[in-house]
N, C-alpha and C positions, 0 to 999 in steps of 0.2 A: 541459402539454407540447404542442408542435405535433404534429399527427397525422402518423404515418409516411407516406411517399410511396406512393400507391395502386398504382403500376405495379411496384414492386420485389417480388421474391419473398421478400426478407428485409428486416428493418428496418436502416437504416444504423447501423453500430456506434457512430458518434459521437453520434447522436441518442439511441440506447439508453443510452449512457454518461451523457448528461446526465439521463436519467430516473433512473438509479441515484443520481446526486448529489442529485437532488430528494428521493430517499428519505432521504438523510443529512440534508437540510434539514428533512424532516418530523420527524425525531428532535429537532432543535433547537426545533421549534414545539410539540412534544408536552408539554402542561402536566403530565403524569404523570411525566415524566423529571425527576430532580433538577436544580436550577438549574446546579450546577457542570458536570453532564454536557451540559446544553443549550449552555452556553458552549463546551465542548469540541467538540461537534458543529458549531457555527458555525466553529470553527478548522479542523476536518477538512474541512468543505465548501470553505472558502476555499483550503486547501492542495491539495485535489483539483483545484479549478478552475485554480489556478496551473499544476499539472503538466499538466492537459489542454491548456492553451494552449501551454505549452512544447513539448509533444510532438505532440499530435494536430492542433491548429490549424496549428502550424508545418508539419507534414507536408502538410496539405491545401494550404497556401500554396505549398509547393514544387511540388506537382502542377500547380497553375495556372501556375506559373512555367515548368515544364519540359514542360508539355503531355503529349503521348502517350508521351514517352520514359519518364515515370514510370509503370510498370506498377503498377496499383493494385488492391487487393483490395476488392471490393464497391462502392467509391465510383466511379461512372461520371461523376458531375458534381460535382467538388469545390466549384465556386463556389456551386452550389445548396445544398450541405451547409453551407458557411460561412454563407450567408444564413440558413438554418434555425437554425444554432448561435447566430448573433447575436441572433435574435429570442428564442430560449429563454433565453439568458444574461441578456438585459435583464429578462425576466420574473422569472427567479430572483433577480437582483440586487434587484429591487423587494421580493420576498418576504423576502429576507435582511435588508434594511433594516427591514422591518416587524417581523420577529422580534427584531432587535437592540433596537429601541425598547421592545418588550415586556420583554425581558430586563433592560434598564436600569431599567425601572420596578420589576421584581421585586427587583433588587439593592438599589434604594433602600428597598423595603419591608423588606428584611433588614438595613437600615442600613449598606449597603455603597455608597459614593458614589465615582463616577469624577469627579475634579475637573479642570477645565481651568485653564489659566494665569490666566484672568480671575476664577476663583472662589475664590481662596485668601485665608485670613485672614492677619493680620500674622505670626503664628508660622510658618505654613506658607510664607509668602513668604521668610522668613529661612532656613528649612530648605532650600527649593528653591535659593536663592542659594548656600548653603554646599555643598549636594550637587553642584551643577553645577561649582562652582569646584574642589572637592576630587577628585571622581570622574569627571566627564563631560568637562570642558573640553578635556582633553588629547586626547580622541578626536574632537573636533569640528573639522573643517577646512572653513571656508566658502570657496566659490568664487564670485568675481565673474564671472558667466558671460558678460557682454557684452564683457568686455575680453580674453577668451582666444580665440585664433583657432580652435583645435580643440576642439569640444565634448567634455567627458569621456565615456568609456564608462561608462554607468550600470550598476551591478550588478543582476543579475536578481532576487535575492532580497531586495534592500534596499528601504527606503522613504526618500524624500527630502522635505525641506521646500523648497518653492519660496518664496523670500522677496522681497517687494516693499518698497522703502524710499523714503521721500521726506521733505522738510521741510514743515512746516505752511504756511510762507509761500510756498513754490514747489512746489505739488502736482503740477505738470506734469512736472518733472524726476524721473523715477522710475528707480531702479536695481534690477536683478534679481540675486539670489544663490541659491546652491544649497547645502544642507547634507545630507550623508548621515547618517541617524539611526543611531548606533552600537549598535543593539539586540543585535548578536551579543556585543559586549563587556560591555554593561551590563544586558542583559535589558530587557524592555519596560515593566515595572511597578515603581513605587516606592511603598511605603506611607508615607503622610504622618502627622505627628503629628495626632491628631484631637481636636476640641474636647470631645467627650463620650466617656466610657470605653466605652459600648456601640456606638460607631460606628467604622467603618473608612473612612478616606479614602485613595484611590489616585490617583496621577497617572501618566499615560503619559510615556515618555521624550521623545517629540516635544514635549509640552507643557512639560516642564522646559526644553527648548531654546528654545521660543517665549518663555517668561517671561524668559529671559536674552538675547534678541536685542539689546536696547539695549547690553548690556555687550560682546557679541560684535562688534558693528559700531560701537562708541563712537568709533573712529578717524575715521569719516566724518561724524559730527555730524548724523545723521538723527534725527528725533523721531517719525516715524510708520512703523509696521511692519504688514504683513499677511503671513501665511504659510499655505501650504496643502500638504497631503500629496499626493504622487503616487507611482506606481511603474510600472516598465516590466517586462513579461514578455517574455523572449527565446526564440527557437528554441533548444531544448536538445539537438537531435540532434548527436551527435558524428560528423562525417565522418571516417572513417578511410581515408586514401588507400591505394592498393595498392602503395606502394613497399616491395618485399620486403626491401630492405636495412635498413629501419627496424624496430626491435623494436616489439612490441605496446605495451610500456610507453611508449616514446617517442611513439608515435602517440597513445596515450591522453592523455599529459601535454599534448601539443600540442592535442589535441581539447578537453581541459578548458579550456585557455587560450582557445581560439577560441570555446568555448561562451559565454564572458563577453562576446564581441563578436557573438553571434548576432543575427540580424535581430529587431527588435522585433515581437511579434505581438499585443501588447495594451498600451494606455496607460490606466491607471485613475487618476482624479484626483478631488479634492474638487470637487463641482459649484459650490461658492462661490468657486472660484479666480478671481483677478483675470483678466479676459478678455485683457488685454495679455500677461500672463505665459503664459497657456495658449497663445495663438497663437505666442508666441516659442518655447516649448518644442517644440510640434508641428513648427514650421519647422526648428529646430536638430536635432531628432531624425529629420528626414526622414520624418515620419509622414504618412499620407494618411487620409482618412475610413475607408478599408478596413482600416487598421491597428487596428481595434477600439478606438476612443476610447470609454472607458466611464466616464460620470460616476458618482460614488459619494458616500458620506457623508464625514464628517470623518476617520474612521479607516480605514486600509488595512492590508494584511498581517495579516488576522485569524488567520492560522495561528498567530501567537504566543499567541492566546487558548487554544490547547491547553494552554499552560503558565500559565494564569491562577492567581494565588496560591491555593493549596489551603487554607491555614490560616485564611482570612478567613471561611469558612462555618461557621455554628453547627452545622448538621447534619453528622454524621460520614459519610464515604463508607461505603456499605454493600456494597461489592464483596466477594464471598466470597473467602476465601484458597484457593489450590490445595491439594489434599490429596495425601498419598503414595499411590501404588498399593499395595494391601495386601500383595502378594507381594514387594515390594521394600523392606520396612522392616527385616526381620531379617537378611537375608543379602546377600552381594555380588551386584550386578546381574548380573555375568557368570555366576555360578554358577546363578542362576535361569534365565537365558536358555539355558544349555546343556541344561536339562531341558525347557523349554517356551517357546512364543511368548507374548509379552506385548504388549498393545496399550495405548499411552498416548493419552489424549485431553486435549490442551491446550485452554484454560487451566485445565480442571477438575483435571487431574492436575498434580503438580509436574514441572517441567522438569529437576530435579536428577539423576534417573537417567541422563540422556544425558551430563551432565558426569561423573557418577560412573563411567559405563561407560568413558570414555576415561582418567579418572584411574586406575582399577583396572588398565587395560591398560598404562598408563605404568609401573606398579610391578610388574607380574606378570612373574616371570623367564621364564615359558614363552611369553609373547607376543613375537613377532619383528617384526611389521609392523602398522601402522595406516594405512588409506587412507580419506580422507574428502573430500566435496565441500562447499564453502562458497559461499554466494551473498550473503546479507546478514548480517553479524555484529553483535553488540552492541558498543557503544563500548569497554567494558573486557572483552572477550570471555573468559569462563572456559574456553570450548572451546579457544581458542588457547593459553591458559596451560597447559591439560592436555596439549595436543599438544607444547608446548615441553618440558614435563617428560619426556614420552616420548622426545623426541630426546636429552635430557640423560642419560636412562637407557639409551641405546644402541639404542633401537628404530629400525627404518626407518619414517620417517613421510612419507607422500605426501599432499599437500594440493592439491586442485583448487580454485583461487580464481577465480571468474568476475569478472574485472576490469571487465567492461562492465555489471554490475548498475547500472541507471540511477540516477544521483545518489549512488551509493556508490563511484564509481570511485576517488576520491582515498583514501578510507579503505582500500579493498581493496589499493591499491598499497602503502600503509604496512604492512598485515598481511603482504603478500608479502615485503617487505624484512625485516621482523622475523623471520619464520619462516626465511628463507634464511640470515640471520645466525646463527641457532641451529643450522643444519645440516639442516633439513627440505628435502625435495624439493618444490618448488612448481610446479604446472602451471597455465598461465594461459588455459586454454580453447582453442578451435578457431576458425580464421578463419571469419567469416560465420555462426557458430553459437554461441549462448550455452549454457553448461552450467547447467541449471536443476534437474537431478535432486538429491535430498537423500538421499544414501546413505553408508554407512560399512561398511568391512570390516576385521575384526581377525583376524590369523592367529595361532593358538596351537598349540604343540607338545603332543601327547598323550603318555601314559605309554609307549606303544610306539613313540615317535619318528616317528609320522605327524603330520599337521596337521589341525586343525579350523578352521573359520571361523565367526565370529559377528559381528553388527553390527545395522544397522537400515536401514529404508526409511521416509521420512517425507513427508508432504504439505506440511510447512512448513519455514521456514528454521531454521538452528541458531543461534537468537538468543534468549538467555534473557530479554531485555527484551520483545521482541514476543510471546514465548510466553505472556505474562501477559494479552494482549488478543486474540491471533489464535487462532481455534478450528481446530485441526489434529489429525491422527491420525499416530501413529508406531508402526510395527511393529518390535519388538525380537525378533530371531530367530537361531537357530543352525541353522535348516533348511538342509541342505547343498545342496538343489536351488535354493533362493532365493539362497543365498550364492554358489553357482557362477555364477549369472547376474550377480549384483552384481560379482563378480570379472571376468567377461567385459567388463562395461561399463568397469571401471577399466582393463582391458587396452586397450580402444579409446581411452580418454582419454589413455593413456600413449603410444599410437602411432596417432594419428588418420589419418595419411596412408595407412598400409598396413593398418590394423586393422578396417576396416568389417565384415569377416566375423565379428568377435567379437559385434557387435550382432545380426547375422542368426542367429548360433548360439544366442542366448538361447532357452531352452526354456520357461520359465515366466513370467519377467518380460517385459512387452511394452514395448520401448523406443521413444522417438522419436529421430531423425526418421523419418518415413514409415511405419514398421512399425505403430505404434499405430493410425494412421488406417485402414489396410487391415483390421486385426483388428476394430476397432469396426464398420466397415461390414459385415464378415462376421457379427459377433455380432447386429447389428440384423437382417440378412437372415434369420438363423436364427429370430428371433422372428416375423418377417413370415411365414415358411413355416408356423410353428406356428399363427399366427392364421388363415391362409387355410384351414388344415385344421380350423378351429374348435376348436383346442386352446388351453389357457391360454397367454397370451403377455404379458409385462410387462417394462418397463425403468424403473428409477429412476436418475436421474442427479443428482448434486450437484456443483456446481463454481462457480468465480468467474465464468466467461464462456463463452458459447456463441455463436460467430459464424462457424464454418467452414461455408461454403456447401454443400459436398458432404454433410457429416454432417447438416445441417439438412434438405436435400432427402430424405435417407434416413429421417429421423425423420418427415417429412411422409408418406412412403410407408408407414411403420409405422403411423401414426395412421389412415391411410385403410384399412389392412388390418385394423384392430381390435386392434392392440397397445396395452395399457394403458400410457400414458406419464405418469410423475410426475417433475417437474423442479423442482429447488431451485437457482436461479441467483442469486447475490448481485449481480453487476454487469452486464456487457454481455449483452444477450439479444436476438438478432437474428431470432428465429423468430416467425412469426405463430401464436399459440396457438389462435385460434378460426377454424376453417374448416368450412364446411357438409359437406364430404366426409369429415371425420374420423368414423370409426365410433364411437369412444369419445372424449368430450371430453378434451383434454390438461389435466392439472392442473399449472400452472406458477406457482411463487411465488418471492418474494425475501424473505429475512429480513435486516433491518438492525436491530441492537440494540447492547447494550453491548459485546459482543465482535464482532470482525470474522470473519465466516464465511469461512474460507480453505481449508477441506478440499475434496478431490475424492474422491468415492466413487461407484462405478458398480455397479449390480446388474442382472444379466440373469437372467430366469426359467429359461431353458435347460432346458425340459422337466422342470422340478421339481428338477433338480440345479443349484441356483443358483450363478452365478459372481459373486463379489464382489471388487472391486478398489479399492485406494487408489492415488492418483496425484499426481504433482507437476504434471501437465499439464492445462490447460484445453483446450476444443475451439475453439481459435483457430488460424488459419493459422500464426502464429509458433511456437506450442508444438508443433504437429504436424509442421511441415516444417523449422523453423530452430533447433531447440533439442535438446539432449540431455535427455530426460525419462525418468522411470521410472514404469511402471504395474505394480503388484505385486498378485498374487492373495492373498487371505486364505483359508486352507484350514481352519483350526481352527473347528469348528462353533460353539463358544461365542463366539469372537471375531467370527465372521460375524453371529451373532445380536445381539451387542452393537452392531455398526455398523448393522444393520437396525433395531434398536430406536431408536437415536438418530435415524435418518432418519425413522422413523414418528412420533416425537415432533415433529420439525420439520414434517412434513407436516400435523400437527394444529394447528400454531400458529395462534391466532386473536387474538393481541395484537400481535405484531411482524411478521407475514407480510403481504405485499402481493401481490395478483394481478398476474401479468405478462400483461396483455391486449394486444390489437392496437393500442390507442390509447396505451399506456404511461401510463395514468391514475394508477397507483400507489394504487389503492383498497385499503384494509385488508381482509384476510380477516375477515369477521365471521360468527359462528355463534351459535346460541342455547345451545349446550352450555357447560359450565363453561369459564372462561378458561384457556387453555394458553399460557404464554409459554415457548417451547421451550428457551431458554438456562437458565431457572430449573429447568424440568423435567429437563433433561439433567443438571444439577448434582445434583439430588435422586436421579435414577436411578443415576448412577455412585456417589454417596455411599452409597446403600443397598447397592449391590453390594460396596462397600468394607467396610461393616460386616459384611455376611454372610460375606465371605471372611475377614475378620479373625477372626471367631468360629470358622470351620471350619479356617482355616489353609491350605486349598487348595481347588481346584475340586471 
């Protein structure tokens, strides 16, 4: 990584983010990681980088374009940051290419071969010809780009074949064409018939098309073809104009369409590309050198490699299956929660209890109302199906869907329409503010005709698919103090123009916007006071990102006063960990492993009466000031202990943890004691608790 800028009080968030993606690349380079997982990490790295350019680089570009009008957090010199990004990205691209070459060799050692169109035997040629004709040809639409006056708007997530054609006897007369590779319809990988039973041969979809270029362009009579892959990454920000008469849906739909025409922020191409074609494309796309022309290898859109064919590997995937929480196996989830709080830890625990909770409520005659927030849902969401059943059973169902969850907008509009058709009440967020809280409230009649509420507060999305790989915590509770505050937040969401008082009236939950930041500053101040009196003072923070300037300055103050700071930050980390004036060294690590560490847990020593919180919010400006978030206390001593035990396991990780130092070097934490890989140890810890609880039947 390039070294952070010496004059800044904090590390620029974009440079810090690139250091996080370098940690993902380290996983792909790690020979102890199974080959299929290394390929998946290359896919994740590539997908992350695409999103980074679509969102962050595009934002920096706008800042340069609009000058001082774009009030900007942390980044005073966007051009300087873009230059640093460019240098880092080119270095990472070189490392990526090196790892991919290694991976290819290992695939070959496992007798898995990626074949290009030039390496096929006669049986494979026949197969590829037939496959193209029967399955692919109808999705291939070649464009003779020189003869069309307006250059086509190239899709952001697609890859394209740039084709150069000529005749042998007149090599100077060259024609250019463009083919979008239809990977969304066809998938990227096709298994070929293989000459030996113990070998697997795979061809990429673009190579199927390359092989068939003479057929595609037979009409023109060319006999020489060259083709190279390229892709364009566009600005993905949706500009939502302030036309009050237009509904949020219409604005979003318009924004999604406009996103397809967003400014190009990166042009990645095969470095072997014909120079004439490259120059032609750059000119027709109105690109300049500043538009991040990035030469790469033969293959692009590596994000598809997250879906590399599973069955070709001899070694079976050893990912452990989620297990049931022991207290939720014999009885209805809602009955258990009415008696006690339960903490679920995904992906170790099964996600099913959350779906069961809503299913049970859908059929419970005493349940009158279900309210829930949804941010990113699974494609065939069981949560939505359970909510639809609740509507059909006459329950009042209120669903807050955040339509602006980035890159999920279209799916969320569809969910909104489906729920409304069934009769649910759907709220679509608040202008200029995303609803990122993960909460649910279920109202139930009691025997004496009063009402009780139960539900949950989670750090992660209500998405049964990502719950298998995202590490999160979810508190299931019927504690009326917590549920009272959850209901206040729903009251605010149902009447945001007039209901701000509901947020301020929360007594136990600390909500965003604004309130959580004030409370965190206050809690850090309490620790500083204790440290100055030479009393024990400590803060442990786990989250995805730490970039808020005010909170970082307050943490600096705490470290100088002698507060013991332990930080587990997966992604963006803008704090300088090493400073001479810190009385106790700050321990800051990042864990990147098989599961994505997504949870937020905050622990304050608080004069020995520890305060433990789970939250949906990171310490970033957007989460603290521009989103509805929920930070929830955990009061049950046993559950507090459980969260602290998991944090302690993570703080001892010496296999997948990296130090977050001032230079963002991503050095692994190494110690002489026995190897501790926190995700494996967390699984074992929770599994042992499960067995112990199963034997006793209760705590």
